[in-house]
TIBAVO-157626 format. One line per field, with one value per residue (C-alpha): residue in one letter; x, y, z. Coordinates in steps of 0.1 Angstrom, whole numbers, padded with zeros to 4 digits. Layout:
BEGIN
resn: c(a  ...)
u: c(X  ...)
v: c(Y  ...)
w: c(Z  ...)
***
This chain:
BEGIN
resn: c(m  r  e  p  i  l  p  d  h  p  s  l  d  w  l  r  k  e  a  k  t  r  l  a  e  l  r  h  n  n  p  g  a  k  l  a  d  a  q  f  d  l  a  k  q  y  g  f  a  s  w  r  a  l  k  a  h  i  d  a  l  t  i  d  g  q  l  i  e  s  a  r  t  g  n  v  e  r  l  r  a  l  l  n  k  y  p  d  k  l  r  m  k  v  p  r  y  e  a  s  l  l  f  p  a  a  q  s  g  s  i  d  a  v  d  l  l  l  e  r  g  l  d  v  n  y  r  e  i  g  d  n  t  y  a  l  h  w  v  a  a  k  g  d  l  a  m  v  r  k  l  v  d  a  g  g  d  v  i  g  e  g  d  d  h  a  g  g  v  i  g  w  a  f  v  a  i  q  s  d  d  d  v  w  r  a  l  g  g  a  i  g  a  v  a  a  a  l  g  t  s  v  i  a  v  l  v  l  r  a  m  g  e  w  r  p  d  a  p  s  a  s  e  l  m  r  d  g  r  a  r  g)
u: c(-0368  -0338  -0341  -0335  -0299  -0292  -0275  -0237  -0239  -0273  -0281  -0307  -0322  -0325  -0341  -0367  -0376  -0380  -0404  -0425  -0426  -0436  -0464  -0479  -0478  -0495  -0523  -0534  -0548  -0551  -0560  -0555  -0519  -0495  -0458  -0449  -0465  -0444  -0412  -0418  -0426  -0394  -0374  -0387  -0380  -0343  -0341  -0343  -0367  -0376  -0373  -0350  -0327  -0326  -0320  -0292  -0275  -0275  -0264  -0235  -0226  -0227  -0203  -0180  -0180  -0171  -0143  -0128  -0130  -0114  -0086  -0082  -0080  -0058  -0084  -0071  -0095  -0125  -0111  -0104  -0139  -0155  -0134  -0142  -0179  -0177  -0147  -0159  -0153  -0115  -0110  -0136  -0127  -0122  -0138  -0132  -0103  -0108  -0079  -0077  -0081  -0043  -0041  -0060  -0045  -0009  -0016  -0030  0005  -0008  0017  -0008  -0036  -0013  -0001  -0036  -0045  -0014  -0019  -0054  -0041  -0042  -0016  0011  0016  -0021  -0025  -0055  -0069  -0066  -0028  -0019  0000  0007  0001  0039  0038  0016  0035  0067  0050  0042  0078  0066  0098  0084  0056  0079  0101  0070  0057  0092  0097  0063  0075  0066  0079  0103  0108  0071  0074  0042  0024  0006  0031  0061  0080  0081  0082  0112  0096  0066  0088  0105  0071  0062  0093  0082  0053  0065  0100  0096  0098  0134  0144  0123  0133  0169  0157  0132  0159  0181  0154  0151  0188  0193  0170  0182  0216  0228  0231  0194  0186  0208  0187  0155  0165  0178  0146  0125  0145  0141  0179  0180  0186  0159  0186  0203  0197  0165  0165  0151  0180  0205  0189  0190  0227  0236  0220  0237  0271  0263)
v: c(-0182  -0177  -0164  -0189  -0188  -0185  -0215  -0213  -0205  -0189  -0179  -0158  -0189  -0205  -0173  -0172  -0209  -0202  -0173  -0195  -0222  -0196  -0183  -0217  -0220  -0186  -0195  -0224  -0198  -0169  -0177  -0141  -0139  -0125  -0131  -0098  -0110  -0142  -0122  -0098  -0127  -0145  -0113  -0109  -0145  -0140  -0107  -0082  -0052  -0058  -0083  -0058  -0058  -0096  -0099  -0073  -0091  -0125  -0108  -0093  -0126  -0142  -0116  -0119  -0156  -0153  -0129  -0151  -0182  -0164  -0153  -0187  -0205  -0178  -0172  -0138  -0132  -0139  -0118  -0089  -0091  -0091  -0062  -0042  -0047  -0042  -0020  -0012  -0048  -0046  -0041  -0066  -0087  -0125  -0145  -0154  -0132  -0102  -0110  -0091  -0107  -0107  -0136  -0163  -0149  -0152  -0187  -0198  -0192  -0170  -0142  -0126  -0125  -0109  -0084  -0075  -0069  -0049  -0028  -0020  -0008  -0035  -0031  -0059  -0053  -0055  -0078  -0101  -0102  -0139  -0143  -0107  -0118  -0106  -0126  -0130  -0151  -0176  -0180  -0183  -0211  -0228  -0224  -0206  -0189  -0172  -0156  -0147  -0128  -0112  -0098  -0087  -0069  -0052  -0038  -0066  -0064  -0093  -0093  -0095  -0090  -0088  -0119  -0138  -0167  -0143  -0161  -0135  -0145  -0168  -0184  -0193  -0209  -0230  -0241  -0254  -0277  -0297  -0312  -0309  -0321  -0305  -0271  -0277  -0272  -0241  -0226  -0220  -0200  -0181  -0172  -0162  -0138  -0122  -0121  -0103  -0076  -0073  -0089  -0121  -0107  -0100  -0135  -0149  -0131  -0142  -0178  -0179  -0162  -0188  -0215  -0199  -0193  -0155  -0136  -0111  -0084  -0088  -0063  -0068  -0077  -0042  -0026  -0047  -0038  -0001  -0004  -0023  0002  0031  0015  0009)
w: c(0175  0153  0118  0090  0076  0039  0023  0018  -0019  -0026  -0062  -0078  -0095  -0060  -0047  -0075  -0069  -0032  -0040  -0062  -0035  -0009  -0032  -0035  0003  0008  -0017  0005  0029  0006  -0030  -0040  -0029  -0055  -0062  -0046  -0014  -0014  -0022  0007  0031  0021  0025  0061  0068  0061  0079  0051  0048  0012  -0017  -0034  -0004  -0002  -0040  -0039  -0010  -0028  -0061  -0042  -0027  -0061  -0075  -0046  -0050  -0087  -0079  -0052  -0074  -0103  -0081  -0064  -0097  -0114  -0141  -0151  -0180  -0158  -0130  -0154  -0168  -0134  -0122  -0153  -0146  -0109  -0102  -0067  -0058  -0062  -0024  -0013  0017  0013  0041  0067  0077  0055  0031  -0001  -0035  -0037  -0012  -0033  -0065  -0052  -0038  -0072  -0086  -0114  -0120  -0145  -0119  -0093  -0119  -0127  -0091  -0083  -0115  -0103  -0070  -0044  -0016  -0017  0021  0031  0061  0068  0103  0111  0114  0106  0075  0040  0009  0009  0041  0024  -0008  0012  0031  -0002  -0014  -0045  -0055  -0086  -0066  -0038  -0063  -0079  -0045  -0034  -0067  -0062  -0029  -0005  0030  0030  0067  0076  0113  0133  0123  0151  0149  0152  0125  0098  0061  0065  0096  0076  0050  0077  0091  0057  0054  0084  0065  0029  0018  -0016  0001  0010  -0027  -0031  0002  -0008  -0038  -0017  0008  -0021  -0034  0000  0005  -0027  -0014  0021  0025  0042  0077  0078  0065  0093  0118  0103  0101  0137  0149  0130  0147  0181  0185  0183  0216  0225  0233  0199  0171  0151  0115  0107  0126  0107  0074  0082  0093  0062  0039  0058  0053  0016)
***
């Protein structure tokens, strides 16, 4: 028989109510049952060795949920307050692909939230494990020029080779325009921001690669970038 699964968004209030309900059930057969008995029984039901362990697990989930929501909505003041209280949560992994908090913060469009996380030490070039992407891939896909510039200025890898779709940062931006005409307007600016950092020859390679027109035996974007910098 499988162990019961906790609800998607458990809270400590829910847990306390569950313990009181379990106590009432236990007292049908054992009038002398105490709250501690119900708590221990509930912990075992969900696969934990003690009530304290179950409570700590739910408390951690709750904190993680608040951090993710604060990053996702760009609520920088709430995010700062939570990180001040729980500094060890800075490098928590966002489900389900172990992204950093920088991913939802960047996608929220909040420069202030991104600045906070970068100042606290999050890596702008951290990759999640789903598509093996940076936060930069996702904001390029959204056509968020201001956030592209922010991440590039912070040292973001503007090429972004190695993602599972083999498109790089520019490739992700081109995928977006297939479903959102508004991205066309932002794409020019995003390419311009990348071009300012790398040079137009590199952008040409990335665009051609994204369109499937780049020959496998031709120089890579990274090689062109190195050559251009050496000539400069």
